[in-house]
N, C-alpha and C positions, 0 to 999 in steps of 0.2 A: 503493498501500501505505499510506504515510504517512496518507491520510486514511481510509482505512479504520481503522486501529486510533485515530485521532483521534474519532472517530465510536463506536466501540466503547466508548471509553473515556469519555465524553461521554453516550452511554447508560446507562452504568451506574453515574454518578454515585449516590450514596445519598443519603438525605435524614434518615436520622436514623443516631446514632451505632451503634447495635445491628445494622443493616441493613450496614454496611459493613465490621461484623465475621462478619456472618452469610454475605455475597458471599467474601468472604476465605476463611472454611469451607470453603465451595461449591468455590470453586476448587483449597483443598487436599484435601478428597475426592478431587474427580475428576483431581488433580496436573494443574490448568489452571494455567501461568503467566500467562498472558494477562486471567485473572478476576483472578487475585490481583494482578498488577499494575495492573490497572484500580483498584482501589480506594487504592492507597499516594498519597501525598503527591507533589505534583511533585518535591521535593526527593528522596525517598523513590525515586523513578521514575529522575532523574536518575543517581541512584548506582547501580542496580543493571541498568539496561536492559542494557545492554551483556551483564551478565553471562546476564539472562534470553532473550537471543538467541541464546548461543552455547549453552546447552540446549535449544534450537528451542522456547523456550515450554512446555516438560514441565518441572514440579516433582513432589518426593517419588521412589516408588520403586514395585515393584511387589511388594514383599514386603519388612519389615513394612507395613501400610498402614493409614491410619488410619480408624476406627472409633467412633462410638457420643459425638461429642463433644457436650458440655455446659458450660453457661457455670455456673461456680462462684463468681465473685464481681464485682461490678460497683461501681469506685470513683468517685463523680461529682466529679473534681479541679476543675473549675470548669464554668459553663454553657457553654463550648466545648470543653470537654476531659475525655474519660472514657477509663478501663484498663477492658478487661475480662481477667478470667481465665479461660480455657477449659480443661478437662480433654478427654482423649480416650484410648481406646484405642489399643494398635500390635499388629495383629493378622497372623498367618498363617493357611496354611492346615491347618497342623498345631499352633497354639500362642498363646497370648495371650503375646505380648510384654512386657506389663505398661504402664504409663499415664501418658504422654505430661502436658505442660504449658506454657502458655502467656501470657505478658502484653501483652496488645494494647495501643495506645495509640492514641486514636482524637481526632482536632482538626477543630474547621467552619472552613471553608473563611474566612480572614479578608478576604477580598478584600469590598468593598461590593454589597450586591445577591445578594451568591452565598451557597444554604445546603445545601450538600453538604456531608460530611464524608468526611474520607482516613483512613488508617492515617498514622501517623507514626513508632510505634515496635513493635518486637515481640521480646522474649525470651523464649528458648526455654530452659525447662530441660535440660541437657544429659542426651540419652541413648544409649546406644552405639550402636544398629541405626535411630535415627531419620533421617532424610532432612532438610534444612531449605532453604529458599528463600535467594536471593540477599539478601532484603530482611530475614532475623532476625538477629538478635545471640545467640549461644548462650551461658547464663550455667553456671556449675558448680556 
């Protein structure tokens, strides 16, 4: 099982910073902790793996769910670090609960001859009814 997980993670290595965030968003929309975990930096993976496992690699919740995700801002910190601000709706079958926001920092792998990017930080603006992954820090 461990080799399967490592192969999955290696196969999803993003080649651009935006691709890392897009994959993470796909995991968020589909409640797939495995996809979200795959694009985290090794240090963030180490910090959060146990929590992802305890949750059965499922993230989010059935309601409200995430929809209409879009990029609001891009901040090129350096050639090897980019910060994306995303916004999204939190919906239920009967109402729109409002808009969520996250700031996601992505860095290029510092190892020689490696060109993949990974998420090093996720800051989520507190929203009462929103579920967050183990990798997210919530700010008020």
